[in-house]
PALUMKE-325166 format. One record per residue (C-alpha): residue in three letters; z, y, x. Coordinates in steps of 0.05 Angstrom, whole numbers, plus 5000, padded with zeros to 4 digits. Layout:
# residues N
alaZYX/...
This chain:
# residues 311
met396972385143/tyr402672845163/thr402773575144/cys400574045200/tyr403874725211/thr400375355234/tyr405275435291/gly411175055316/met408774345306/leu413574215362/glu419474695371/ala424974655423/val429975215422/ala435375375473/leu436174655498/his441974525546/lys443673865579/arg448173675637/phe448872995670/arg455973025696/asp455973645740/val448373695746/pro444774155697/ala438073875673/leu436374365617/glu438875085617/gly436175445557/phe429475075552/asp424875375499/leu417975125481/ala413675175418/val406974825410/ala401974975355/ala397774475317/gly391374355356/glu394374635421/ile394874265487/val400374535532/gly400474355606/leu407874305624/val408274405699/gly413874475751/his416574115811/asn420873495806/gly427673655777/ala425074245735/gly427173905670/lys420473645645/thr422372915637/thr429273085607/phe425673525556/ala420872965537/arg426472465530/ser430372955487/val424473045441/ala423872285435/gly431272225417/leu432671825481/val437272385507/arg441772815463/pro442073535486/asp448873855492/arg446274465454/gly439874695421/thr435074445368/ile428574055368/arg423773995310/val417873515309/ala412773675254/gly418274015215/arg423473465225/asp429973595262/val430773075317/ala438373065312/arg438873055236/glu432672655219/pro431572215280/arg427471675244/glu422772165210/ala421972565275/arg420271945316/ala415171725265/arg411372375278/leu411572315354/gly407671935406/leu410771865475/ala407471605539/pro412971625592/gln411771655666/glu414570965675/leu410470385648/ala413570175581/leu409569555561/tyr411068815555/pro407868505617/thr407167795590/ala403868015525/thr396568205519/ala394268915511/arg392468765438/glu399368475424/asn402769075455/leu398569565413/leu399569175349/leu407069165362/phe407369925372/ala403070035310/gly407669595269/leu413869945295/his410970585267/gly410170285198/leu402770115197/arg400769495157/arg397368925193/lys390269085170/glu390969815186/ser394169655254/lys388269215273/arg383369765255/arg387270295294/val387669835355/asp380169735354/glu379170495349/val383770685406/ala381170115450/glu374070395441/ala376371105457/leu380270905520/val375270385546/leu379769795534/val375469345490/asp373968845547/val381268765566/leu384768745499/asp386267995503/arg388768005575/lys396068035593/ile398768695617/arg400968405683/glu393768185696/leu390868885687/ser389569405741/gly394070015746/gly388870455713/gln387969965655/gln395469925645/arg395770685642/arg390470685588/val394170165547/gln400570585553/ala396871205528/ala393870785472/ser400770555450/ala402771295442/ile396871485399/val395370855359/his399171115298/arg395771805303/pro402072225311/pro401672975299/val405673095363/leu404272755429/leu408072775495/leu404872505558/asp408972515623/glu404172485683/pro399671965650/thr394371965705/val398871855766/gly395071355809/ala389671295756/asp382271175771/pro376771665748/thr374971225688/thr382071245663/arg382671995674/asp376072155640/ala377371705580/leu384371985569/leu382372715575/ser376572615527/thr381172265476/leu386372815481/arg381173355469/ser378972985406/leu386172905381/ala387573645391/gly381073795354/asp383873405296/gly390273825297/ala395073455342/ala400073855384/ile400173575455/val404773685514/tyr401573425578/thr405773405641/thr401773405705/his401073675775/tyr393473735771/leu390574405750/ser383674095745/glu386073655687/leu388974255650/asp382374615661/ala378674025631/leu383474015572/glu382974775562/ala390574755560/thr395475335558/leu400975315610/ala408575265607/val411975315675/ala418874995681/asp423975125735/his431374935738/gly431474705666/arg428075295632/ile421075565618/ile419676155665/ala412476295644/arg408276125583/gly401076305565/glu393676235579/arg391775945647/ala387076505666/lys392277045650/leu397876705689/leu393476565749/ser390077255749/gly395377565794/val396376975839/pro393277015909/gly388076505931/his385776416003/ala379676346046/ile378875976112/leu373676216162/glu371675796222/phe368676136283/asp365175906346/arg370876166389/ser378076386382/ala379076786318/ala384577196353/ser379477486401/leu375677786341/asp381478276331/pro382078196254/pro383278846218/val389579036180/met388179056105/thr393379276055/ser390578826001/ala390578186042/glu394477776092/ile390377536152/phe392676986200/thr389076676259/arg390075996291/gly385175766343/ala378175846317/glu380675916245/met382276546206/thr385976486140/ile385577056089/arg390577066031/ala388977555975/ile388177625900/asp380577615910/pro379477275977/ala371877245969/ala371478005964/ile375778086026/val371377606064/ala365077996044/ala368278666064/leu370678376130/leu363978096150/ala360278726130/ala365079166171/tyr365378706231/pro358378446249/glu361078116312/ala365477666269/ala359477506224/ser355277296284/gln360676796306/leu361876506237/arg360875756229/ala363875586160/ile367475896100/gln371975566049/val374475975990/his380175685949/ala382375915880/pro389875945867/thr393175285850/leu398975075806/asp403175045869/asp401275775885/leu403175985814/tyr409675595816/arg411775875883/gly410276585861/leu414076515796/val420076195830/ala420276755881/his419777275826/his425576965789/gly429776935852/arg430476175854/
């Protein structure tokens, strides 16, 4: 069992990395506490994968430091890797070997003895719903099953720090549910987890904090509710006739657009604006056919942050 730290189980400080003339990391900072799940979000090219590869020792930053469970990745690479589990976006399994053989191999690479490796493989297979496919070759498994084996290979040695790069891309609901449940359990046992995704619903299920990356740096960090509190959501109203003919009012706290029989309201609290609109304009209420209210998404948050930082 590795020693857990109160804060900074994973610490990345002022990371810089260029690939020829293209900057990938430009002062990337991220600290993750024991027992914390951080949702690392940002559009493609924001630096998320380069960060993960740097933590794993697959890429050497030009400047900056990374510590994994107290071990410096540059100075103590073997010790740091032993304390890390990585599930990259690309499938990294041996296709002609069985799921069991893959997992035993990864357990052995992390120094587990044969008997302990077998026990750990059985445990992780149970957690990720893989028991029935353990003795099938990877190339014979479905995409969702392969994703589960990949995640299992990252956690079979019970690392105190875990990085997962979009682990549910193309995954089925069984895979997603099993993985999220397992990650919650690992965090409950003290693991520090960085989870890269484009799906806010997964981060809600994980009760994750957020780290928003853009152009190689973190531009926002904190609780989901706090970061999303100032981000506008929107509501879509459908009417029986042209929405433009309803003469929508001008409201300083909302943006209102019409297109055909639809009216879109963009505001911090779109539901409140809809209620006020329908109360003030009974003619609009009498023509109303449907209402959809949408909370702000990660895309909304990202666009707002990028605009604020002048990107």
